[in-house]
C-alpha positions as CSV (number, residue, x, y, z in Angstrom):
1,M,-9.7,-13.0,-32.4
2,L,-8.4,-12.4,-28.9
3,D,-9.3,-15.9,-27.8
4,K,-7.4,-17.3,-30.8
5,L,-4.4,-15.2,-29.9
6,Q,-4.6,-16.3,-26.3
7,Q,-4.7,-20.0,-27.4
8,R,-1.7,-19.4,-29.7
9,L,0.3,-17.9,-26.8
10,G,-0.7,-20.6,-24.4
11,L,-2.4,-18.3,-21.9
12,R,-5.2,-19.1,-19.5
13,T,-6.8,-15.8,-18.6
14,D,-9.7,-13.6,-19.5
15,S,-8.6,-12.5,-23.0
16,V,-10.4,-9.1,-22.9
17,I,-9.1,-8.1,-19.5
18,F,-5.5,-9.3,-20.2
19,F,-5.0,-7.9,-23.7
20,A,-6.9,-4.6,-22.9
21,S,-4.8,-4.0,-19.8
22,A,-1.5,-4.9,-21.6
23,A,-2.4,-2.7,-24.6
24,L,-3.2,0.3,-22.3
25,T,0.0,-0.1,-20.4
26,F,2.0,-0.5,-23.6
27,L,0.3,2.6,-25.0
28,F,1.3,4.6,-21.9
29,V,4.9,3.5,-22.1
30,V,5.3,4.2,-25.8
31,T,3.5,7.5,-25.7
32,T,5.5,8.7,-22.6
33,I,8.8,7.9,-24.3
34,A,7.9,9.3,-27.7
35,L,6.0,12.4,-26.5
36,T,7.6,13.2,-23.1
37,D,6.8,16.9,-23.0
38,Q,3.2,16.4,-24.1
39,V,2.6,13.6,-21.6
40,D,4.2,15.8,-18.9
41,S,1.8,18.6,-19.8
42,V,-1.3,16.4,-19.8
43,F,-0.5,14.9,-16.3
44,T,0.5,18.3,-14.9
45,T,-2.7,19.9,-16.1
46,A,-4.9,17.0,-14.9
47,S,-3.1,16.7,-11.6
48,D,-3.3,20.4,-10.9
49,W,-7.0,20.5,-11.7
50,I,-7.7,17.5,-9.4
51,L,-5.7,19.0,-6.6
52,K,-7.5,22.4,-6.9
53,N,-11.0,21.1,-7.3
54,L,-11.2,17.5,-5.9
55,G,-8.6,17.4,-3.1
56,W,-11.5,17.6,-0.7
57,F,-13.1,14.5,-2.3
58,Y,-9.9,12.5,-1.6
59,I,-9.9,13.7,2.1
60,L,-13.6,13.0,2.5
61,G,-13.3,9.6,0.8
62,V,-10.7,8.1,3.0
63,T,-12.4,9.4,6.2
64,S,-15.7,7.9,4.9
65,F,-13.9,4.5,4.5
66,V,-12.8,4.7,8.2
67,L,-16.2,5.5,9.5
68,F,-17.9,2.9,7.3
69,L,-15.5,0.1,8.4
70,V,-15.8,1.0,12.1
71,W,-19.6,1.1,11.8
72,I,-19.9,-2.2,10.0
73,A,-17.5,-3.9,12.5
74,L,-19.6,-2.7,15.5
75,S,-23.0,-3.4,13.8
76,R,-25.0,-6.6,13.8
77,Y,-23.1,-7.6,10.7
78,G,-19.9,-7.8,12.6
79,H,-20.8,-11.3,13.7
80,V,-21.0,-12.5,10.1
81,R,-18.2,-15.0,9.4
82,L,-16.3,-14.8,6.1
83,G,-16.8,-18.2,4.4
84,G,-19.9,-19.3,6.4
85,Q,-20.8,-19.5,10.1
86,D,-19.3,-23.0,10.4
87,T,-15.9,-21.9,9.0
88,R,-13.0,-21.3,11.3
89,P,-9.8,-19.4,10.6
90,E,-7.2,-21.2,8.6
91,Y,-4.4,-19.4,10.4
92,S,-3.7,-19.0,14.1
93,N,-4.0,-15.5,15.6
94,G,-0.2,-15.3,15.9
95,A,0.4,-16.3,12.2
96,W,-2.4,-13.9,11.0
97,F,-1.0,-11.0,13.0
98,A,2.5,-11.7,11.7
99,M,1.2,-11.7,8.1
100,L,-0.6,-8.4,8.7
101,F,2.6,-7.1,10.0
102,A,4.3,-8.3,6.8
103,A,1.8,-6.4,4.8
104,G,2.4,-3.2,6.8
105,I,6.1,-3.0,7.2
106,G,8.2,-2.2,4.2
107,T,9.3,0.5,1.9
108,I,6.6,2.9,3.0
109,L,8.0,3.0,6.5
110,M,11.6,2.8,5.3
111,F,11.2,5.7,2.9
112,W,9.1,8.0,5.0
113,G,10.0,7.1,8.6
114,V,12.6,9.9,8.9
115,A,11.6,12.0,5.8
116,E,8.1,12.9,6.7
117,P,8.5,13.9,10.4
118,I,11.6,16.0,9.7
119,S,9.9,17.7,6.7
120,H,6.9,18.8,8.7
121,F,9.2,19.8,11.7
122,A,11.1,22.2,9.4
123,D,8.1,23.3,7.4
124,P,4.9,22.9,9.4
125,P,1.7,22.4,7.4
126,E,-0.4,24.6,9.6
127,Q,-0.2,28.3,9.9
128,G,1.1,29.8,13.1
129,V,3.4,26.9,14.1
130,K,7.0,28.0,14.5
131,P,9.4,25.8,12.5
132,G,11.8,23.7,14.5
133,S,9.9,24.2,17.8
134,A,8.6,21.5,20.2
135,H,5.1,22.4,18.9
136,A,6.2,21.8,15.3
137,A,7.6,18.4,16.4
138,E,4.3,17.5,17.9
139,R,2.3,18.5,14.9
140,A,4.8,16.7,12.6
141,M,4.1,13.4,14.4
142,A,0.3,14.0,14.2
143,F,0.5,14.5,10.4
144,A,2.8,11.5,9.8
145,L,0.6,9.2,11.8
146,Y,-2.5,10.6,10.1
147,H,-1.0,9.7,6.8
148,F,0.2,6.2,7.7
149,G,-2.2,5.0,10.5
150,L,-5.9,4.2,10.4
151,H,-6.6,6.0,7.2
152,T,-4.0,4.2,5.1
153,W,-5.2,0.9,6.5
154,A,-8.8,1.7,5.9
155,I,-7.9,2.1,2.2
156,F,-6.5,-1.5,2.3
157,C,-9.2,-2.9,4.5
158,L,-12.2,-1.9,2.5
159,P,-11.4,-3.8,-0.7
160,A,-9.9,-6.6,1.4
161,L,-13.2,-7.1,3.2
162,A,-15.2,-6.9,0.0
163,F,-12.9,-9.4,-1.7
164,A,-13.1,-11.8,1.3
165,Y,-16.9,-11.5,1.4
166,F,-17.7,-12.0,-2.2
167,V,-15.1,-14.7,-2.8
168,Y,-15.9,-16.8,0.3
169,Q,-19.6,-16.0,0.7
170,R,-20.7,-15.9,-3.0
171,K,-17.9,-18.0,-4.5
172,L,-16.9,-15.4,-7.0
173,P,-13.3,-15.0,-8.5
174,F,-10.7,-12.6,-7.1
175,R,-11.6,-9.8,-9.5
176,L,-12.6,-6.3,-8.7
177,S,-15.8,-6.6,-10.6
178,S,-16.9,-9.4,-8.2
179,V,-17.5,-6.9,-5.4
180,L,-20.1,-5.2,-7.6
181,H,-22.1,-8.3,-8.0
182,P,-25.1,-7.0,-6.0
183,L,-25.4,-4.1,-8.3
184,L,-24.5,-5.7,-11.7
185,G,-25.5,-9.3,-11.2
186,D,-24.1,-11.5,-14.1
187,R,-23.2,-8.3,-15.9
188,I,-19.9,-8.4,-14.0
189,N,-18.9,-10.8,-16.8
190,G,-19.9,-8.3,-19.4
191,P,-18.5,-5.0,-20.8
192,I,-19.1,-3.1,-17.5
193,G,-17.5,-5.7,-15.3
194,K,-14.5,-6.1,-17.7
195,T,-14.0,-2.3,-17.8
196,V,-13.8,-2.3,-14.0
197,D,-11.3,-5.2,-14.0
198,V,-9.1,-3.5,-16.7
199,T,-9.1,-0.4,-14.5
200,A,-8.1,-2.5,-11.5
201,V,-5.2,-4.1,-13.4
202,V,-3.9,-0.9,-14.9
203,G,-4.3,1.0,-11.6
204,T,-2.6,-1.7,-9.6
205,L,0.3,-1.8,-12.0
206,F,0.8,1.9,-11.7
207,G,0.4,1.9,-7.9
208,V,3.0,-0.9,-7.5
209,S,5.2,0.8,-10.0
210,V,5.1,4.0,-7.9
211,S,6.2,2.0,-4.9
212,V,9.0,0.5,-6.9
213,G,10.0,4.0,-8.1
214,L,10.1,5.4,-4.5
215,G,12.2,2.4,-3.4
216,T,14.5,2.8,-6.3
217,L,15.2,6.5,-5.4
218,Q,16.0,5.3,-1.9
219,I,18.3,2.5,-3.0
220,N,20.1,4.9,-5.3
221,S,20.6,7.4,-2.5
222,G,21.9,4.7,-0.2
223,L,24.4,3.5,-2.8
224,N,25.5,7.1,-3.3
225,E,26.1,7.4,0.4
226,L,28.0,4.1,0.6
227,F,29.9,3.9,-2.6
228,G,29.5,7.2,-4.4
229,V,27.2,5.8,-7.0
230,P,25.7,8.9,-8.9
231,E,22.0,9.7,-8.4
232,N,20.6,9.9,-11.9
233,K,17.9,8.4,-14.1
234,L,20.2,6.0,-15.8
235,V,21.3,4.4,-12.5
236,Q,17.7,4.3,-11.3
237,V,16.6,2.5,-14.5
238,V,19.4,0.0,-14.0
239,L,18.4,-0.6,-10.4
240,I,14.8,-1.3,-11.5
241,A,16.0,-3.7,-14.1
242,V,18.1,-5.6,-11.6
243,V,15.2,-5.9,-9.1
244,T,12.8,-6.9,-11.9
245,T,15.3,-9.5,-13.1
246,I,15.6,-11.1,-9.7
247,A,11.8,-11.1,-9.3
248,T,11.4,-12.7,-12.7
249,I,13.9,-15.4,-11.9
250,S,11.9,-16.1,-8.7
251,V,8.7,-16.4,-10.7
252,V,10.3,-18.7,-13.3
253,S,12.0,-20.9,-10.7
254,G,8.9,-21.2,-8.5
255,L,11.0,-20.3,-5.4
256,D,7.9,-19.6,-3.3
257,K,9.3,-21.2,-0.2
258,G,12.6,-19.4,-0.6
259,I,10.9,-16.1,-1.0
260,K,8.8,-16.7,2.1
261,I,11.9,-17.4,4.1
262,L,13.6,-14.3,2.6
263,S,10.6,-12.2,3.4
264,N,10.4,-13.3,7.0
265,V,14.1,-12.7,7.5
266,N,13.6,-9.2,6.0
267,I,10.9,-8.4,8.5
268,L,13.2,-9.5,11.3
269,M,15.9,-7.3,9.9
270,A,13.5,-4.3,9.8
271,V,12.5,-4.9,13.4
272,G,16.2,-5.3,14.2
273,L,16.9,-1.9,12.7
274,L,14.1,-0.4,14.8
275,I,15.5,-1.9,18.0
276,F,19.0,-0.8,17.1
277,V,17.9,2.9,16.6
278,L,15.9,2.7,19.9
279,L,18.9,1.3,21.9
280,A,21.7,3.3,20.2
281,G,19.8,6.6,20.3
282,P,18.2,8.6,23.1
283,T,16.2,5.6,24.4
284,L,14.4,7.4,27.2
285,F,13.5,10.3,25.0
286,M,12.1,7.8,22.4
287,A,10.2,5.7,24.9
288,K,8.5,8.8,26.4
289,G,7.9,9.9,22.8
290,I,6.0,6.7,21.9
291,V,3.5,7.3,24.7
292,E,3.2,11.0,24.1
293,T,2.9,10.5,20.3
294,T,0.1,8.0,20.8
295,G,-1.9,10.6,22.7
296,T,-1.1,13.2,20.1
297,Y,-2.4,10.9,17.3
298,L,-5.6,10.0,19.2
299,S,-6.4,13.7,19.9
300,S,-5.5,14.9,16.4
301,V,-6.9,12.1,14.1
302,V,-10.5,13.4,14.1
303,P,-9.8,17.0,13.2
304,L,-7.1,16.1,10.7
305,S,-9.5,13.6,9.0
306,F,-11.6,16.6,7.9
307,W,-8.9,19.3,7.5
308,N,-8.7,20.7,4.0
309,D,-6.4,23.7,4.4
310,T,-9.4,25.8,3.4
311,F,-8.3,29.2,4.7
312,A,-4.6,29.2,3.9
313,D,-4.9,27.1,0.7
314,T,-1.2,26.7,0.5
315,G,-1.3,23.6,-1.8
316,W,0.6,21.6,0.9
317,Q,-2.2,19.0,1.2
318,G,-2.1,18.1,-2.5
319,N,1.6,17.3,-2.4
320,W,1.3,15.2,0.7
321,T,-2.1,13.9,1.8
322,V,-3.8,13.7,-1.6
323,F,-0.7,12.0,-3.1
324,Y,-0.7,9.4,-0.3
325,W,-4.4,8.6,-0.7
326,A,-4.3,8.4,-4.5
327,W,-1.2,6.3,-4.4
328,T,-2.4,3.9,-1.7
329,I,-5.8,3.3,-3.3
330,T,-4.4,2.3,-6.7
331,W,-2.6,-0.7,-5.2
332,S,-5.3,-1.4,-2.6
333,P,-6.7,-4.3,-4.7
334,F,-3.2,-5.8,-4.6
335,V,-2.9,-5.7,-0.8
336,G,-6.7,-6.4,-0.4
337,I,-6.4,-9.7,-2.2
338,F,-3.5,-10.7,0.1
339,I,-5.4,-9.9,3.2
340,A,-8.5,-11.6,2.0
341,R,-6.5,-14.8,1.2
342,I,-5.3,-15.1,4.8
343,S,-8.6,-14.1,6.5
344,K,-11.1,-16.8,5.7
345,G,-13.0,-17.8,8.7
346,R,-12.7,-14.5,10.5
347,T,-15.8,-12.6,11.5
348,I,-16.2,-9.1,10.0
349,R,-15.6,-7.5,13.4
350,E,-12.5,-9.5,14.0
351,F,-11.3,-8.8,10.4
352,V,-11.8,-5.0,10.5
353,L,-10.5,-4.4,14.0
354,G,-7.4,-6.6,13.4
355,V,-6.6,-5.0,10.0
356,L,-7.0,-1.5,11.2
357,A,-5.6,-1.6,14.7
358,L,-2.6,-3.9,14.6
359,P,-0.7,-2.3,11.7
360,T,-1.6,1.2,13.0
361,A,-0.1,0.3,16.4
362,F,3.2,-0.8,14.8
363,T,3.2,2.4,12.7
364,V,2.9,4.5,15.8
365,I,5.9,2.8,17.3
366,W,8.0,3.0,14.1
367,F,7.4,6.7,13.4
368,S,7.7,7.6,17.1
369,I,11.2,6.1,17.3
370,F,12.5,7.4,14.0
371,G,10.7,10.7,14.3
372,M,11.7,11.4,17.9
373,G,15.3,10.4,17.0
374,S,15.2,12.9,14.1
375,F,14.0,15.7,16.4
376,D,16.7,14.9,18.9
377,I,19.4,15.2,16.2
378,E,18.1,18.6,15.2
379,M,17.3,20.0,18.7
380,N,20.0,18.5,20.8
381,G,22.6,17.0,18.4
382,S,24.7,18.1,15.5
383,G,21.7,18.7,13.1
384,G,22.0,18.4,9.4
385,L,18.7,16.5,8.7
386,V,16.7,19.7,7.9
387,K,19.5,20.9,5.6
388,A,19.7,17.7,3.7
389,V,16.1,16.6,3.5
390,V,14.2,19.9,3.4
391,D,16.7,22.6,2.1
392,E,18.4,20.3,-0.4
393,G,15.4,18.2,-1.1
394,D,17.1,14.8,-0.5
395,V,14.0,13.0,0.7
396,P,15.1,9.5,-0.5
397,G,18.4,9.9,1.4
398,A,16.7,11.0,4.7
399,L,17.2,7.6,6.4
400,F,20.9,7.4,5.5
401,T,21.6,11.0,6.7
402,F,19.8,10.0,9.9
403,L,21.9,6.9,10.4
404,E,25.2,8.9,10.1
405,N,24.5,10.0,13.7
406,Y,24.5,6.4,15.0
407,P,27.3,3.9,15.6
408,A,28.4,1.6,12.7
409,A,26.7,4.0,10.3
410,T,28.2,2.4,7.1
411,L,27.2,-1.1,8.1
412,V,23.7,-0.2,9.3
413,S,23.2,1.9,6.1
414,A,24.3,-1.1,4.0
415,L,21.8,-3.4,5.8
416,S,19.1,-0.8,5.3
417,V,19.7,-0.8,1.5
418,L,19.5,-4.6,1.6
419,I,16.2,-4.5,3.5
420,V,14.7,-2.2,0.8
421,V,16.1,-4.3,-2.0
422,I,14.6,-7.5,-0.6
423,F,11.3,-5.9,0.1
424,F,11.1,-4.9,-3.6
425,T,12.1,-8.2,-4.9
426,T,9.5,-10.1,-2.8
427,S,6.9,-7.5,-3.6
428,A,7.5,-7.6,-7.4
429,D,7.2,-11.4,-7.3
430,S,3.9,-11.2,-5.3
431,A,2.5,-8.4,-7.3
432,S,2.9,-10.3,-10.5
433,M,0.7,-13.1,-9.1
434,V,-2.0,-10.7,-7.8
435,V,-2.2,-8.9,-11.1
436,D,-2.5,-12.2,-12.9
437,M,-5.4,-13.1,-10.5
438,L,-7.2,-9.9,-11.4
439,C,-7.2,-11.1,-15.0
440,E,-8.5,-14.6,-14.0
441,R,-11.1,-16.2,-16.2
442,V,-14.4,-17.1,-14.4
443,D,-14.4,-20.8,-15.5
444,E,-10.7,-21.3,-15.0
445,T,-9.8,-24.2,-12.7
446,L,-6.2,-24.8,-13.7
447,A,-3.2,-22.8,-12.4
448,S,-2.1,-20.0,-14.7
449,P,1.1,-20.6,-16.7
450,T,4.3,-19.1,-15.4
451,R,4.7,-16.9,-18.5
452,Q,1.7,-14.8,-17.5
453,R,3.3,-13.9,-14.1
454,V,6.6,-13.3,-15.9
455,F,4.9,-10.9,-18.3
456,W,3.4,-8.9,-15.4
457,A,6.6,-8.8,-13.4
458,I,8.5,-7.4,-16.4
459,T,5.6,-4.9,-17.1
460,Q,5.8,-3.6,-13.6
461,G,9.5,-2.8,-14.0
462,V,9.0,-1.2,-17.4
463,V,6.2,1.1,-16.1
464,G,8.3,2.0,-13.0
465,G,11.3,2.8,-15.2
466,T,9.2,4.9,-17.5
467,L,7.7,6.9,-14.7
468,L,11.1,7.7,-13.4
469,A,13.1,8.2,-16.5
470,A,10.9,9.2,-19.4
471,T,9.6,12.4,-17.9
472,G,11.0,15.9,-17.7
473,K,10.5,16.2,-14.0
474,S,12.3,14.9,-10.9
475,G,11.4,11.3,-10.1
476,L,9.3,12.1,-7.1
477,D,7.3,14.9,-8.8
478,A,6.5,12.6,-11.8
479,L,5.3,9.8,-9.5
480,Q,3.1,12.2,-7.6
481,Q,1.4,13.7,-10.6
482,V,0.7,10.5,-12.4
483,I,-0.7,8.6,-9.4
484,T,-2.9,11.5,-8.4
485,V,-4.7,11.2,-11.8
486,I,-4.8,7.4,-11.8
487,G,-6.2,7.2,-8.3
488,L,-9.4,9.2,-9.0
489,P,-11.5,6.4,-10.6
490,F,-10.5,4.1,-7.7
491,F,-12.1,6.5,-5.2
492,V,-15.3,6.4,-7.2
493,I,-15.3,2.6,-7.3
494,A,-14.6,2.5,-3.5
495,F,-17.8,4.4,-2.7
496,V,-19.7,2.0,-4.9
497,M,-18.0,-0.8,-3.1
498,M,-19.3,0.3,0.3
499,F,-22.9,0.4,-1.0
500,S,-22.5,-3.0,-2.8
501,L,-21.1,-4.7,0.3
502,L,-23.9,-3.3,2.5
503,R,-26.5,-4.4,0.0
504,A,-25.1,-7.9,-0.2
505,L,-25.1,-8.2,3.6
506,K,-28.8,-7.1,3.8
507,T,-29.7,-9.6,1.0
508,D,-27.7,-12.6,2.3
509,F,-28.7,-12.0,6.0
510,P,-32.2,-10.6,5.9
511,D,-33.2,-12.1,9.2
512,L,-30.1,-11.0,11.1
513,G,-31.6,-9.4,14.2
514,R,-30.3,-7.5,17.2
515,D,-28.9,-10.7,18.7
516,P,-27.0,-12.3,15.8
517,L,-25.5,-15.0,17.9
518,A,-28.9,-16.4,18.7
519,K,-29.6,-16.6,14.9
520,Q,-26.5,-18.6,14.2
521,P,-26.4,-21.8,16.4
522,A,-24.0,-23.5,14.0
523,E,-21.3,-21.1,15.1
524,A,-21.3,-22.3,18.6
525,K,-21.3,-26.0,17.6
526,A,-18.6,-25.8,15.0
527,K,-15.3,-27.5,15.9
528,P,-12.3,-25.1,15.4
529,A,-10.0,-26.1,12.6
530,E,-6.4,-26.7,13.3
531,P,-4.6,-23.4,12.7
532,A,-1.8,-23.3,10.1
533,D,1.1,-21.0,10.0
534,E,2.2,-20.9,6.4
535,V,1.4,-18.1,4.0
536,P,-0.7,-19.2,1.0
537,G,0.7,-19.1,-2.5
538,S,3.5,-16.8,-3.1
539,V,1.8,-13.7,-1.8
540,V,4.2,-13.2,1.1
541,D,4.9,-9.5,1.2
542,P,2.4,-7.6,-0.8
543,V,3.5,-4.1,-0.5
544,G,7.1,-4.4,0.4
């Protein structure tokens, strides 16, 4: 019946995965709108239970991903080349690094660059740290970088590596079930595999929608600062509708080249904002802070990786760390596919070290500049950030309150709003393509029709609007509770993914010894391919 419906609609996709994912998403939207209080209660109860009983599992999980990735990069399997030992990278190092940068910069850094350091500065997570002190500033930077450094990128790197290996080595489709092939075999095309794929589609939709929701809150705050636009759910739904409409037009028009150019310009604008803050602010203080913060992060990352707030048990970690990990892992298949698409021909060692180290280095610089600038305003300037962000709870408006202390504040704030808007537009366009790929039929050789991507682009907007508007809580609280619940099955799948990848490597390379280069003479004889510099497809800015 589903196949007939698919033919009638002119779709080219796996009918079970597509219709099951669409039905579950539709059911969530309708139920949330019709039974708002009951849905609130369910997610509140489930989220509270997870935070109380399984928060440690989220912490252990992400730290395990980091350790596994570092181990596999440094092991004898690090020399395995994705796509075969004769394959060489399709993109030059410079282009690859730039695309990794595109994957890392975006609304995450724009939203939290000021908000997180100043929040921990005013309300330290650890007991015995005096709020507003130099020690509080140091610990605030340690926590901010813990949240957005190696650990966040390990969440992206693990599925990216698994996708790249199974797609290029075993010629399987870009579906989450493909990474379970060593365990399930051909059953990845059966009920178990399809259940995994449906989970991936729904989870990715929710993860991207949370990102859209956070950005919408920030855009609304920026417009309030610039033009007095009220901050309420109606305005936020309208903003989501506008961004979704623009992304849909992009999908229908096939403006891939235009979106690529727009994305690259947007990245340059974000870097320009960073340089402006560095030069217009306390430059020497920030420059020294970058060096010092790097040391703080390196000395703190190991103990924080295992910190569970066991003794104080304040609940802080659930609202911050667990939310981040749960949110990030739900759209890790989305970012993972993007990274896998641009990394064919890289060795596992090169892949892992590049994906983990490069974005983390930029994150250190970004947070050091905005974080140290925030501390300078509070400790040596006019203040006001703590009052606005922490006391009044205006987390989405943190960046704009920060920019009020810099020259040309109105102009720079307007450009910042534009940066966030463009990030979301390009991300929504790219996400619709990736979600469509997650529904790909195994035997499909033709390009999917545009209507499929349009459907997913609209669906993202609808879910994002529902999460913000059709709940009884504030936007940020609703996003946190829903994503904490949705992220749990992804953590379970990620643990299975590590085992599956290791098993595949042992099966495919049984004779790989202590000197892998000696076992692979083809690698030394292969002629390097001419590097290209264009981003494949329309996946130009996966996370915004």
